[in-house]
Steps between C-alpha positions, in 0.01 A plus 500: 500500500647836403496801732290768333596760754172498683579214733718537810728198514781403736746551212367854442539592868851356505584699185400827666674407828819457298441823308446696821810346657695605192365855522574515872858394438553737202360826639748696705423775751572859400308669780718753671310692769419330826131546419533330160715218643225439760231509227693254290557264796128505567421427137748210483364359825153499336648330193669231711188446712277458193759267344497290816121500495504381140725210591279410793184507288676290233600245764137489615379449143320833488616604156279805465620660817858404417474663159350813647761525772798462264358767275470735796859417597628586156297818495685630807839457329364647175364802688836558674671500158230718344524774765882503500579328829663207317686463174351243264807517276294574190325161515155556351420126525513506882395859571279783379773751448462871568 
């Protein structure tokens, strides 16, 4: 059976877990002020928490919640790059660049 994109599968969740891990590893902090460093730390904590939630839901077999959580996780990284707190190194596959 082919995946037409409308079905959440374990393989799809695992694909996005890997994509988010790749983005998390690639993006580097560029925040300079104490306030921006604190904002970035909060954003990355949210990313890490949602990524952990996604793994938990996947382990429980709850693919819909796992897929939702990993997309939230990636959005936190993407947002940090988009607003200039992290450098996405011109990677428009992993990030929505400014």
